C-alpha positions as CSV (number, residue, x, y, z in Angstrom):
1,X,168.4,221.0,141.6
2,X,170.7,220.0,138.7
3,X,168.7,220.7,135.4
4,X,170.6,217.8,133.9
5,X,169.5,215.2,136.6
6,X,165.5,216.2,136.0
7,X,163.2,213.3,136.0
8,X,161.1,213.1,132.6
9,X,157.5,212.3,133.4
10,X,156.3,209.7,131.3
11,X,154.0,211.0,128.3
12,X,150.1,211.2,129.1
13,X,147.8,208.8,127.0
14,X,146.6,211.8,124.9
15,X,149.8,212.8,123.8
16,X,151.6,211.8,120.7
17,X,153.6,209.7,122.3
18,X,151.4,208.1,124.5
19,X,148.7,207.4,121.3
20,X,151.9,205.8,119.5
21,X,152.4,203.5,122.3
22,X,148.6,202.5,122.5
23,X,148.4,202.1,118.9
24,X,152.1,200.0,119.4
25,X,150.4,197.8,121.9
26,X,147.2,197.4,120.1
27,X,149.2,196.1,117.0
28,X,151.1,193.9,119.5
29,X,147.9,192.1,121.2
30,X,146.3,191.5,117.4
31,X,149.6,189.6,116.7
32,X,149.8,187.8,119.8
33,X,146.0,187.0,120.1
34,X,146.3,185.9,115.9
35,X,149.2,183.6,116.5
36,X,147.1,182.2,120.4
37,X,144.2,181.3,117.7
38,X,146.3,179.6,115.2
39,X,148.1,177.7,117.9
40,X,145.3,176.4,119.9
41,X,142.1,176.2,117.3
42,X,140.9,172.7,116.9
43,X,139.7,173.1,113.5
44,X,142.4,173.9,110.5
45,X,140.5,176.8,109.2
46,X,140.3,178.6,112.2
47,X,143.9,178.1,112.8
48,X,144.5,179.8,109.4
49,X,142.6,182.7,110.4
50,X,144.4,183.1,113.5
51,X,147.6,183.0,111.4
52,X,146.3,185.7,109.1
53,X,145.3,187.7,112.1
54,X,148.8,187.4,113.1
55,X,150.2,188.1,109.9
56,X,148.0,191.4,109.4
57,X,149.5,192.1,113.0
58,X,153.1,191.9,111.9
59,X,152.1,193.8,109.0
60,X,150.7,196.7,110.9
61,X,154.2,196.2,112.7
62,X,156.1,196.4,110.1
63,X,154.3,199.8,108.8
64,X,154.5,201.3,112.4
65,X,158.3,200.9,112.2
66,X,158.3,203.2,109.1
67,X,158.6,200.4,106.4
68,X,155.2,200.2,104.3
69,X,157.0,198.5,101.8
70,X,157.7,195.5,103.8
71,X,154.2,195.6,105.3
72,X,152.7,195.4,101.8
73,X,155.0,192.7,101.2
74,X,154.1,191.0,104.4
75,X,150.2,191.1,103.5
76,X,150.8,190.2,99.6
77,X,152.8,187.4,100.2
78,X,152.3,185.7,103.5
79,X,148.4,186.7,103.7
80,X,147.6,186.5,100.0
81,X,149.9,184.0,98.8
82,X,150.8,181.6,101.7
83,X,147.7,181.6,103.6
84,X,145.6,181.2,101.0
85,X,147.5,178.4,99.7
86,X,147.3,176.5,103.0
87,X,143.6,177.0,102.9
88,X,142.8,175.8,99.6
89,X,145.5,172.9,100.5
90,X,143.1,172.0,103.8
91,X,139.8,172.2,101.3
92,X,141.4,170.1,98.9
93,X,142.8,167.1,101.5
94,X,140.6,164.5,102.7
95,X,139.0,165.4,106.3
96,X,140.0,163.2,109.2
97,X,138.4,160.6,110.4
98,X,139.3,160.6,114.2
99,X,141.1,162.8,116.4
100,X,144.5,161.7,117.4
101,X,145.8,163.2,120.9
102,X,149.3,162.8,121.9
103,X,150.1,161.7,125.2
104,X,150.0,164.5,128.1
105,X,150.1,163.9,131.4
106,X,147.9,165.9,134.3
107,X,150.3,168.5,135.2
108,X,151.4,169.2,131.2
109,X,148.6,172.2,131.2
110,X,149.5,173.6,134.5
111,X,153.4,173.4,133.7
112,X,152.9,174.7,130.2
113,X,151.0,178.2,131.6
114,X,153.9,178.5,134.6
115,X,156.6,178.6,131.9
116,X,154.8,181.0,129.4
117,X,154.0,183.2,132.4
118,X,157.7,183.2,133.5
119,X,159.1,184.0,130.3
120,X,156.2,186.8,129.7
121,X,157.0,188.1,133.2
122,X,160.7,188.4,132.5
123,X,160.3,189.9,128.9
124,X,157.9,192.4,130.5
125,X,160.3,193.2,133.2
126,X,163.2,193.5,130.6
127,X,161.4,195.6,128.5
128,X,160.4,198.2,131.1
129,X,163.9,198.7,132.2
130,X,165.4,199.1,128.9
131,X,165.4,202.8,126.9
132,X,164.2,202.5,123.4
133,X,165.9,205.0,121.0
134,X,165.1,206.0,117.8
135,X,167.5,205.9,115.0
136,X,167.2,208.5,112.1
137,X,166.4,207.1,108.5
138,X,169.2,205.5,106.5
139,X,167.2,206.3,103.1
140,X,163.8,207.3,102.1
141,X,162.8,203.7,101.7
142,X,160.8,204.5,98.4
143,X,159.9,201.5,96.1
144,X,162.7,202.7,93.6
145,X,165.4,202.7,96.0
146,X,164.4,199.1,97.3
147,X,163.8,198.1,93.5
148,X,167.2,199.0,92.9
149,X,168.6,197.0,96.1
150,X,166.8,193.9,95.1
151,X,167.9,193.9,91.6
152,X,171.7,194.7,92.5
153,X,172.7,194.2,95.9
154,X,170.2,191.4,96.8
155,X,169.5,190.0,93.7
156,X,170.3,186.3,94.7
157,X,168.3,186.9,97.7
158,X,165.3,188.1,95.8
159,X,165.6,185.0,93.7
160,X,165.7,182.2,96.7
161,X,162.5,183.7,98.1
162,X,161.3,183.4,94.8
163,X,162.4,179.8,94.9
164,X,161.3,179.1,98.6
165,X,157.9,180.0,97.7
166,X,157.5,178.1,94.5
167,X,158.4,174.9,96.9
168,X,155.3,176.2,99.2
169,X,153.4,176.3,96.3
170,X,154.2,172.6,95.1
171,X,154.4,171.3,98.4
172,X,150.4,172.7,98.7
173,X,149.7,170.9,95.8
174,X,151.2,167.5,96.9
175,X,149.7,167.6,100.0
176,X,146.4,168.1,98.5
177,X,146.7,165.7,95.9
178,X,148.0,162.9,98.2
179,X,144.6,163.9,100.5
180,X,142.3,163.5,97.5
181,X,143.8,160.0,96.4
182,X,142.8,158.4,99.7
């Protein structure tokens, strides 16, 4: 048998590659479960809690992809600022007087489940056939290098992100004020 045609075995669970894959799957599950809680919760406070879990899962994925700075920013900005601002807006707004239900037919639930299942099966099949390669690091990813890039190459993007965050905070305050004035 030709050595170049040798079949490589899948890594075992208790090897470094197997545990890395298991950790990645756990982080993906946390992200998806948090997203499902955020989408399916009937109470807004529970939806915010699901959104926080989802954002923490995304931060863990960033950390898994060797981007600790981006993971830290994910937690500081999205969990620490955006989600907390939304939570304050919900707490300051007036409670809903009645539930509002949209028009839904008897087939909307099963059809939604079937289409989501087909998409999930397609994505899983594509992921099983894809060969994932790891690329070498372009730079060290230190805070100093990132700071220099933010203040030179990406200065405009950095300023636009701060404007978006300012708009989000002002929008949350407007929503909260409108809820109290009713």
